[in-house]
C-alpha positions in Angstrom: -24.9 -19.1 30.8 -22.1 -21.8 31.1 -18.8 -21.4 32.8 -15.6 -23.5 33.4 -15.8 -25.5 30.2 -13.3 -28.4 30.2 -12.8 -30.9 27.3 -12.5 -34.4 28.8 -12.3 -36.4 25.6 -11.5 -35.6 21.9 -11.9 -38.4 19.4 -11.3 -38.3 15.6 -14.2 -40.1 13.9 -13.1 -39.3 10.4 -10.1 -37.6 8.7 -11.3 -37.8 5.1 -12.4 -34.5 3.5 -12.3 -32.6 6.8 -11.7 -33.8 10.3 -14.8 -35.0 12.2 -14.3 -35.0 15.9 -16.5 -36.2 18.8 -15.7 -33.9 21.7 -16.9 -34.7 25.3 -16.8 -31.7 27.7 -18.0 -30.7 31.1 -19.2 -27.3 32.2 -20.7 -25.6 35.2 -24.0 -23.7 35.0 -24.6 -20.5 36.8 -26.4 -22.4 39.6 -23.2 -24.4 40.2 -24.5 -27.7 38.7 -21.9 -29.7 36.7 -23.0 -31.1 33.3 -21.3 -33.4 30.7 -22.2 -33.4 27.0 -20.8 -34.8 23.8 -21.0 -33.2 20.4 -19.7 -34.1 16.9 -18.1 -31.2 14.9 -16.3 -30.9 11.6 -13.1 -28.9 11.7 -12.8 -27.1 8.4 -10.4 -24.5 9.6 -11.0 -20.8 10.0 -13.0 -18.7 7.6 -14.2 -15.2 6.9 -17.5 -13.8 5.7 -18.6 -10.3 4.6 -22.0 -8.8 4.1 -21.5 -6.6 1.0 -23.6 -3.4 1.0 -24.5 -1.4 -2.2 -25.0 2.2 -0.9 -26.7 3.5 -4.0 -29.3 0.8 -4.1 -29.4 0.3 -0.3 -29.2 -3.4 -0.8 -26.9 -6.2 0.3 -25.2 -8.6 -2.1 -25.5 -12.3 -1.4 -24.4 -15.5 -3.2 -26.4 -18.6 -4.2 -24.7 -21.9 -3.8 -25.5 -25.6 -3.7 -25.2 -27.2 -0.3 -25.4 -31.0 -0.1 -26.7 -31.2 3.5 -29.7 -29.1 2.7 -30.5 -31.1 -0.4 -30.3 -34.3 1.6 -32.7 -32.8 4.1 -35.4 -32.1 1.5 -34.4 -28.8 -0.2 -35.4 -29.8 -3.8 -32.5 -27.8 -5.4 -30.0 -27.8 -2.6 -29.4 -24.1 -3.2 -28.8 -21.7 -0.3 -28.6 -17.9 -0.3 -25.6 -16.9 1.9 -23.2 -14.1 2.7 -19.9 -14.3 0.7 -17.5 -16.4 2.7 -14.6 -18.8 2.4 -11.9 -20.7 4.2 -8.8 -18.6 5.0 -6.3 -21.0 3.4 -3.4 -19.4 5.3 -4.6 -15.9 4.3 -5.8 -13.1 6.5 -9.6 -12.4 6.5 -9.3 -9.4 4.1 -7.4 -11.5 1.5 -10.0 -14.3 1.8 -12.9 -11.9 1.3 -11.3 -10.4 -1.9 -10.6 -13.9 -3.3 -14.2 -15.1 -2.5 -15.8 -12.0 -4.0 -14.0 -12.6 -7.3 -15.4 -16.1 -7.8 -18.2 -16.6 -10.2 -21.4 -18.3 -9.1 -21.0 -22.1 -8.9 -17.3 -22.0 -8.2 -17.9 -22.8 -4.5 
């Protein structure tokens, strides 16, 4: 477990499609030792996901979408099976879920 997390540096590496940041932070482990790490992370904003359940069939409903990173890493089709999800775009999570569920496959 980590405690006392403190961000010591926050750099913007790219502000193209989404913001890519390199964040350096320190934290204390339970044994009291202090550690420093750096990570890169895309900031895409907040999102919502829902696992839809069909009670009569006792199944869940998922979506199949193309994801470029998985294609680049060797997935021949680039397709992923995922829970329905989307960016909030200034909505509350419930509105986002309704909007995403109404999309047809391939609309992203």
